[in-house]
KOLMI-200473 format. One record per residue: residue in one letter; x, y, z of N, C-alpha, C in turn. Coordinates in Angstrom, 3 decimals. Layout:
# KOLMI-200473
@code=A n.px=X n.py=Y n.pz=Z ca.px=X ca.py=Y ca.pz=Z c.px=X c.py=Y c.pz=Z
...
***
This chain:
# KOLMI-200473
@code=M n.px=-31.621 n.py=-3.715 n.pz=9.775 ca.px=-30.374 ca.py=-3.978 ca.pz=10.467 c.px=-29.401 c.py=-2.841 c.pz=10.169
@code=K n.px=-28.836 n.py=-2.209 n.pz=11.204 ca.px=-27.932 ca.py=-1.088 ca.pz=11.020 c.px=-26.597 c.py=-1.509 c.pz=10.427
@code=F n.px=-26.276 n.py=-2.786 n.pz=10.527 ca.px=-25.006 ca.py=-3.282 ca.pz=9.996 c.px=-24.946 c.py=-3.113 c.pz=8.483
@code=D n.px=-26.113 n.py=-3.129 n.pz=7.818 ca.px=-26.149 ca.py=-2.961 ca.pz=6.367 c.px=-25.554 c.py=-1.635 c.pz=5.937
@code=Y n.px=-25.767 n.py=-0.608 n.pz=6.746 ca.px=-25.274 ca.py=0.708 ca.pz=6.374 c.px=-23.777 c.py=0.843 c.pz=6.578
@code=I n.px=-23.230 n.py=0.106 n.pz=7.526 ca.px=-21.804 ca.py=0.213 ca.pz=7.833 c.px=-20.978 c.py=-0.694 c.pz=6.934
@code=A n.px=-21.355 n.py=-1.968 n.pz=6.836 ca.px=-20.543 ca.py=-2.962 ca.pz=6.114 c.px=-21.057 c.py=-3.122 c.pz=4.699
@code=R n.px=-20.617 n.py=-2.261 n.pz=3.853 ca.px=-20.924 ca.py=-2.380 ca.pz=2.441 c.px=-19.629 c.py=-2.625 c.pz=1.695
@code=Y n.px=-19.738 n.py=-2.698 n.pz=0.437 ca.px=-18.555 ca.py=-2.985 ca.pz=-0.364 c.px=-17.525 c.py=-1.864 c.pz=-0.318
@code=E n.px=-17.941 n.py=-0.654 n.pz=0.046 ca.px=-16.988 ca.py=0.447 ca.pz=0.117 c.px=-15.881 c.py=0.150 c.pz=1.123
@code=V n.px=-16.244 n.py=-0.416 n.pz=2.278 ca.px=-15.252 ca.py=-0.744 ca.pz=3.302 c.px=-14.287 c.py=-1.796 c.pz=2.767
@code=F n.px=-14.806 n.py=-2.777 n.pz=2.068 ca.px=-13.970 ca.py=-3.836 ca.pz=1.510 c.px=-13.000 c.py=-3.266 c.pz=0.470
@code=I n.px=-13.469 n.py=-2.338 n.pz=-0.342 ca.px=-12.614 ca.py=-1.715 ca.pz=-1.353 c.px=-11.527 c.py=-0.879 c.pz=-0.683
@code=I n.px=-11.874 n.py=-0.152 n.pz=0.371 ca.px=-10.888 ca.py=0.669 ca.pz=1.085 c.px=-9.802 c.py=-0.210 c.pz=1.703
@code=V n.px=-10.197 n.py=-1.308 n.pz=2.339 ca.px=-9.218 ca.py=-2.212 ca.pz=2.944 c.px=-8.310 c.py=-2.803 c.pz=1.867
@code=G n.px=-8.889 n.py=-3.203 n.pz=0.754 ca.px=-8.085 ca.py=-3.730 ca.pz=-0.358 c.px=-7.113 c.py=-2.707 c.pz=-0.897
@code=F n.px=-7.557 n.py=-1.464 n.pz=-0.998 ca.px=-6.675 ca.py=-0.399 ca.pz=-1.459 c.px=-5.523 c.py=-0.181 c.pz=-0.478
@code=L n.px=-5.815 n.py=-0.197 n.pz=0.825 ca.px=-4.765 ca.py=-0.021 ca.pz=1.830 c.px=-3.731 c.py=-1.140 c.pz=1.768
@code=I n.px=-4.203 n.py=-2.379 n.pz=1.569 ca.px=-3.274 ca.py=-3.502 ca.pz=1.459 c.px=-2.394 c.py=-3.334 c.pz=0.215
@code=T n.px=-3.011 n.py=-2.973 n.pz=-0.899 ca.px=-2.261 ca.py=-2.803 ca.pz=-2.144 c.px=-1.252 c.py=-1.658 c.pz=-2.039
@code=A n.px=-1.698 n.py=-0.530 n.pz=-1.517 ca.px=-0.801 ca.py=0.622 ca.pz=-1.403 c.px=0.343 c.py=0.329 c.pz=-0.436
@code=G n.px=0.033 n.py=-0.291 n.pz=0.691 ca.px=1.077 ca.py=-0.617 ca.pz=1.663 c.px=2.112 c.py=-1.576 c.pz=1.107
@code=T n.px=1.639 n.py=-2.579 n.pz=0.369 ca.px=2.561 ca.py=-3.537 ca.pz=-0.235 c.px=3.434 c.py=-2.869 c.pz=-1.294
@code=L n.px=2.840 n.py=-2.012 n.pz=-2.096 ca.px=3.603 ca.py=-1.312 ca.pz=-3.133 c.px=4.657 c.py=-0.399 c.pz=-2.514
@code=I n.px=4.296 n.py=0.306 n.pz=-1.447 ca.px=5.259 ca.py=1.180 ca.pz=-0.766 c.px=6.418 c.py=0.367 c.pz=-0.202
@code=K n.px=6.104 n.py=-0.801 n.pz=0.351 ca.px=7.171 ca.py=-1.642 ca.pz=0.908 c.px=8.065 c.py=-2.203 c.pz=-0.199
@code=I n.px=7.466 n.py=-2.617 n.pz=-1.319 ca.px=8.250 ca.py=-3.165 ca.pz=-2.436 c.px=9.189 c.py=-2.107 c.pz=-3.010
@code=L n.px=8.704 n.py=-0.883 n.pz=-3.150 ca.px=9.529 ca.py=0.185 ca.pz=-3.706 c.px=10.606 c.py=0.658 c.pz=-2.728
@code=G n.px=10.506 n.py=0.234 n.pz=-1.477 ca.px=11.533 ca.py=0.553 ca.pz=-0.496 c.px=11.395 c.py=1.921 c.pz=0.129
@code=N n.px=10.256 n.py=2.574 n.pz=-0.080 ca.px=10.065 ca.py=3.900 ca.pz=0.499 c.px=9.862 c.py=3.849 c.pz=2.010
@code=Y n.px=9.245 n.py=2.796 n.pz=2.490 ca.px=8.920 ca.py=2.686 ca.pz=3.905 c.px=8.884 c.py=1.214 c.pz=4.278
@code=D n.px=9.383 n.py=0.889 n.pz=5.436 ca.px=9.387 ca.py=-0.505 ca.pz=5.873 c.px=8.187 c.py=-0.749 c.pz=6.798
@code=I n.px=7.168 n.py=-1.391 n.pz=6.252 ca.px=5.943 ca.py=-1.670 ca.pz=6.997 c.px=6.032 c.py=-3.082 c.pz=7.555
@code=S n.px=5.677 n.py=-3.231 n.pz=8.810 ca.px=5.685 ca.py=-4.544 ca.pz=9.450 c.px=4.647 c.py=-5.448 c.pz=8.784
@code=S n.px=4.977 n.py=-6.710 n.pz=8.637 ca.px=4.039 ca.py=-7.653 ca.pz=8.031 c.px=2.820 c.py=-7.874 c.pz=8.917
@code=D n.px=2.933 n.py=-7.561 n.pz=10.206 ca.px=1.781 ca.py=-7.677 ca.pz=11.093 c.px=0.651 c.py=-6.755 c.pz=10.655
@code=W n.px=0.987 n.py=-5.556 n.pz=10.156 ca.px=-0.038 ca.py=-4.638 ca.pz=9.671 c.px=-0.723 c.py=-5.184 c.pz=8.419
@code=F n.px=0.075 n.py=-5.813 n.pz=7.556 ca.px=-0.514 ca.py=-6.420 ca.pz=6.363 c.px=-1.539 c.py=-7.479 c.pz=6.749
@code=W n.px=-1.173 n.py=-8.357 n.pz=7.669 ca.px=-2.086 ca.py=-9.430 ca.pz=8.069 c.px=-3.278 c.py=-8.900 c.pz=8.859
@code=F n.px=-3.074 n.py=-7.823 n.pz=9.590 ca.px=-4.195 ca.py=-7.181 ca.pz=10.273 c.px=-5.210 c.py=-6.674 c.pz=9.260
@code=L n.px=-4.726 n.py=-5.970 n.pz=8.234 ca.px=-5.637 ca.py=-5.456 ca.pz=7.202 c.px=-6.286 c.py=-6.593 c.pz=6.419
@code=A n.px=-5.541 n.py=-7.653 n.pz=6.157 ca.px=-6.116 ca.py=-8.811 ca.pz=5.467 c.px=-7.229 c.py=-9.431 c.pz=6.316
@code=G n.px=-7.010 n.py=-9.537 n.pz=7.615 ca.px=-8.032 ca.py=-10.067 ca.pz=8.513 c.px=-9.271 c.py=-9.196 c.pz=8.553
@code=V n.px=-9.076 n.py=-7.876 n.pz=8.580 ca.px=-10.220 ca.py=-6.958 ca.pz=8.561 c.px=-10.999 c.py=-7.131 c.pz=7.265
@code=G n.px=-10.279 n.py=-7.270 n.pz=6.163 ca.px=-10.946 ca.py=-7.488 ca.pz=4.871 c.px=-11.767 c.py=-8.761 c.pz=4.856
@code=L n.px=-11.233 n.py=-9.823 n.pz=5.439 ca.px=-11.976 ca.py=-11.084 ca.pz=5.491 c.px=-13.216 c.py=-10.978 c.pz=6.375
@code=V n.px=-13.090 n.py=-10.283 n.pz=7.483 ca.px=-14.241 ca.py=-10.100 ca.pz=8.368 c.px=-15.334 c.py=-9.297 c.pz=7.667
@code=V n.px=-14.951 n.py=-8.243 n.pz=6.973 ca.px=-15.928 ca.py=-7.424 ca.pz=6.248 c.px=-16.585 c.py=-8.239 c.pz=5.141
@code=E n.px=-15.795 n.py=-8.975 n.pz=4.387 ca.px=-16.347 ca.py=-9.793 ca.pz=3.300 c.px=-17.299 c.py=-10.854 c.pz=3.846
@code=G n.px=-16.905 n.py=-11.517 n.pz=4.912 ca.px=-17.770 ca.py=-12.531 ca.pz=5.518 c.px=-19.050 c.py=-11.936 c.pz=6.055
@code=S n.px=-18.966 n.py=-10.758 n.pz=6.646 ca.px=-20.152 ca.py=-10.102 ca.pz=7.186 c.px=-21.124 c.py=-9.705 c.pz=6.081
@code=I n.px=-20.587 n.py=-9.180 n.pz=4.996 ca.px=-21.436 ca.py=-8.818 ca.pz=3.858 c.px=-22.131 c.py=-10.052 c.pz=3.306
@code=S n.px=-21.400 n.py=-11.142 n.pz=3.151 ca.px=-21.983 ca.py=-12.378 ca.pz=2.632 c.px=-23.055 c.py=-12.919 c.pz=3.568
@code=L n.px=-22.803 n.py=-12.874 n.pz=4.872 ca.px=-23.771 ca.py=-13.374 ca.pz=5.843 c.px=-25.061 c.py=-12.567 c.pz=5.810
@code=V n.px=-24.940 n.py=-11.242 n.pz=5.765 ca.px=-26.129 ca.py=-10.387 ca.pz=5.729 c.px=-26.926 c.py=-10.646 c.pz=4.457
@code=R n.px=-26.242 n.py=-10.738 n.pz=3.336 ca.px=-26.949 ca.py=-10.976 ca.pz=2.068 c.px=-27.598 c.py=-12.363 c.pz=2.031
@code=Q n.px=-26.945 n.py=-13.369 n.pz=2.598 ca.px=-27.513 ca.py=-14.711 ca.pz=2.628 c.px=-28.761 c.py=-14.755 c.pz=3.501
@code=K n.px=-28.718 n.py=-14.063 n.pz=4.637 ca.px=-29.895 ca.py=-14.023 ca.pz=5.512 c.px=-31.064 c.py=-13.333 c.pz=4.825
@code=K n.px=-30.793 n.py=-12.250 n.pz=4.099 ca.px=-31.852 ca.py=-11.570 ca.pz=3.343 c.px=-32.439 c.py=-12.505 c.pz=2.289
@code=F n.px=-31.579 n.py=-13.222 n.pz=1.587 ca.px=-32.028 ca.py=-14.156 ca.pz=0.561 c.px=-32.888 c.py=-15.255 c.pz=1.173
@code=D n.px=-32.421 n.py=-15.824 n.pz=2.292 ca.px=-33.168 ca.py=-16.901 ca.pz=2.939 c.px=-34.537 c.py=-16.425 c.pz=3.415
@code=R n.px=-34.602 n.py=-15.204 n.pz=3.957 ca.px=-35.896 ca.py=-14.677 ca.pz=4.401 c.px=-36.824 c.py=-14.410 c.pz=3.221
@code=K n.px=-36.272 n.py=-13.942 n.pz=2.121 ca.px=-37.092 ca.py=-13.601 ca.pz=0.957 c.px=-37.660 c.py=-14.850 c.pz=0.288
@code=Y n.px=-36.843 n.py=-15.905 n.pz=0.165 ca.px=-37.271 ca.py=-17.080 ca.pz=-0.579 c.px=-37.594 c.py=-18.269 c.pz=0.315
@code=K n.px=-37.428 n.py=-18.133 n.pz=1.628 ca.px=-37.773 ca.py=-19.170 ca.pz=2.597 c.px=-37.311 c.py=-20.552 c.pz=2.155
@code=I n.px=-36.031 n.py=-20.783 n.pz=2.223 ca.px=-35.419 ca.py=-22.024 ca.pz=1.807 c.px=-35.882 c.py=-23.158 c.pz=2.732
@code=I n.px=-36.339 n.py=-24.233 n.pz=2.138 ca.px=-36.804 ca.py=-25.397 ca.pz=2.888 c.px=-35.932 c.py=-26.588 c.pz=2.492
@code=E n.px=-35.393 n.py=-27.279 n.pz=3.494 ca.px=-34.556 ca.py=-28.439 ca.pz=3.216 c.px=-35.415 c.py=-29.706 c.pz=3.265
@code=R n.px=-35.156 n.py=-30.607 n.pz=2.328 ca.px=-35.859 ca.py=-31.890 ca.pz=2.288 c.px=-35.098 c.py=-32.940 c.pz=3.048
@code=E n.px=-35.823 n.py=-33.835 n.pz=3.691 ca.px=-35.191 ca.py=-34.963 ca.pz=4.347 c.px=-35.104 c.py=-36.114 c.pz=3.358
@code=N n.px=-34.043 n.py=-36.876 n.pz=3.378 ca.px=-33.872 ca.py=-38.006 ca.pz=2.451 c.px=-34.502 c.py=-39.261 c.pz=2.985
***
C-alpha cells in the first residue's frame, strides 16, 4: 500500500510542531493567527493519526487473522 510511505509518524510530528509553534507565536503576541488555522491543523493531525492506526490495525489483523467467537 503506497499510503504507508506517505502517512508515517513524521507527518504527525510535523503537524504537532506546527500547532505548537503557531500557538506559542500567538501567545507571545508576535503574530495574530486565526483560530481556524489551529483547528485545521488539529484536524489534519487527527486524520493522519487515524490513518496510521487504521493501516497498522489492518496489517495486524492480516498477520494474526483475528477470529471472533459467537456467544
